[in-house]
C-alpha positions in Angstrom: -25.0 -14.3 -6.6 -25.5 -16.2 -9.6 -27.6 -19.2 -9.0 -24.7 -21.5 -10.9 -22.0 -20.6 -8.5 -21.3 -19.3 -5.1 -18.6 -17.1 -6.2 -18.9 -13.6 -6.7 -18.3 -12.1 -10.4 -17.8 -8.3 -10.9 -20.8 -6.3 -10.8 -22.3 -8.3 -8.0 -20.2 -6.4 -5.2 -20.0 -2.6 -4.8 -16.7 -1.2 -5.9 -15.3 -0.6 -2.6 -16.4 -4.3 -1.3 -14.8 -5.5 -4.8 -11.4 -3.5 -4.1 -11.5 -4.8 -0.7 -11.9 -8.3 -1.7 -9.3 -7.9 -4.3 -6.7 -6.7 -1.9 -7.5 -9.6 0.3 -6.8 -12.4 -2.6 -3.7 -10.6 -3.2 -2.6 -10.8 0.3 -3.3 -14.4 0.2 -1.5 -14.9 -3.2 1.7 -13.1 -1.5 1.5 -15.4 1.8 1.4 -18.4 -0.3 4.4 -17.6 -2.4 6.0 -16.9 0.4 5.2 -19.5 2.0 6.4 -21.9 -0.9 9.8 -20.6 -0.7 10.0 -21.1 3.1 8.6 -24.8 2.5 11.1 -25.4 -0.3 14.1 -23.9 1.5 13.3 -26.3 4.6 13.4 -29.0 2.3 16.6 -28.5 1.1 18.3 -28.0 4.2 16.8 -31.2 5.7 18.9 -33.9 6.7 16.1 -36.7 6.5 14.4 -37.8 3.3 11.5 -38.1 5.2 11.6 -34.6 6.4 12.5 -33.5 2.9 9.7 -35.3 1.6 7.2 -34.0 4.0 8.3 -30.4 3.3 8.1 -30.8 -0.5 4.6 -31.9 0.1 3.7 -28.8 1.9 5.0 -26.7 -1.1 2.9 -28.8 -3.5 -0.1 -27.8 -1.6 1.0 -24.2 -1.5 1.4 -24.0 -5.2 -2.0 -25.5 -5.8 -3.5 -22.4 -3.5 -1.5 -20.1 -5.8 -3.4 -21.3 -8.7 -6.5 -21.1 -6.9 -6.0 -17.5 -5.7 -4.6 -16.6 -9.1 -7.9 -17.8 -10.5 -9.9 -15.9 -8.2 -7.9 -12.8 -9.1 -8.6 -13.0 -12.6 -12.2 -13.7 -12.0 -12.6 -10.4 -9.8 -10.1 -8.1 -11.6 -10.6 -7.2 -15.3 -7.7 -5.3 -15.4 -5.4 -8.1 -13.9 -7.1 -10.7 -16.4 -6.3 -8.3 -19.6 -2.5 -8.7 -18.7 -2.8 -12.5 -18.3 -4.9 -12.8 -21.4 -2.5 -10.6 -23.5 0.5 -12.8 -22.6 4.1 -12.1 -23.1 5.6 -11.7 -26.2 9.1 -13.7 -26.8 11.8 -12.2 -25.5 9.8 -9.9 -23.2 12.2 -10.2 -20.5 15.6 -9.8 -22.6 17.2 -6.5 -22.4 15.1 -5.6 -19.3 17.0 -3.3 -17.0 18.8 -5.4 -14.2 17.6 -5.2 -10.7 21.0 -4.4 -9.5 21.1 -1.5 -11.4 17.8 0.2 -11.5 17.5 3.3 -13.7 18.2 6.8 -11.9 15.0 8.7 -10.6 14.2 11.6 -12.4 15.6 14.8 -11.7 13.0 17.6 -11.5 15.6 20.2 -10.2 12.8 20.7 -7.7 14.7 19.9 -4.3 12.3 18.9 -1.6 9.2 18.4 -4.3 7.5 15.2 -4.7 8.2 13.2 -7.6 6.6 10.0 -9.2 9.4 7.3 -8.8 9.8 4.3 -11.0 8.2 1.2 -9.1 11.9 -0.6 -9.1 12.9 2.9 -7.2 10.3 2.2 -4.5 11.6 0.2 -1.2 8.9 -1.5 1.0 9.5 -2.6 4.6 8.3 -3.3 7.9 9.3 -1.6 11.1 11.2 -4.6 13.1 10.1 -4.5 16.9 12.1 -3.2 19.5 14.9 -5.7 21.1 13.9 -6.7 24.5 16.4 -4.3 25.9 16.4 -1.7 23.6 17.2 2.1 24.9 14.5 4.7 23.9 15.4 6.1 20.2 16.7 9.4 20.3 16.5 11.9 17.6 18.6 15.0 17.5 21.9 16.0 19.2 22.8 14.1 22.6 24.7 17.3 23.6 22.7 19.8 26.1 22.1 23.0 24.7 24.3 25.7 24.9 24.2 27.8 28.3 21.9 25.1 30.1 21.2 21.5 30.7 18.7 19.1 29.1 
């Protein structure tokens, strides 16, 4: 590590270790952003000015964490830093496709083949835990096969 800082810089970690660190920083950044939204929503729904101020204070602290995580990401990921350094041209967001009406997926004419999806067409999700009284998942027909029983 450099003597002037305890923070690693690009090249001081092996590529795999660096990629893992970058992924960790991105996960922290995502969590901090989600937490800001949650605290601000709590503040907006609070009936007490004191409670509203409490949640607003917490949101401000999380915004500081976002700034710190962003600074770390910029330091570790040269490709990400290049995007920050380039900036956005005036009107960058004007004329962008509406999230409500994304562009259609490309039609390859090859049913069942893999195609590259546009990022706005990909849906991410996490499986929900089963309900306490959930029945087992059944796949396929619930009818017994013809001429016999299940």
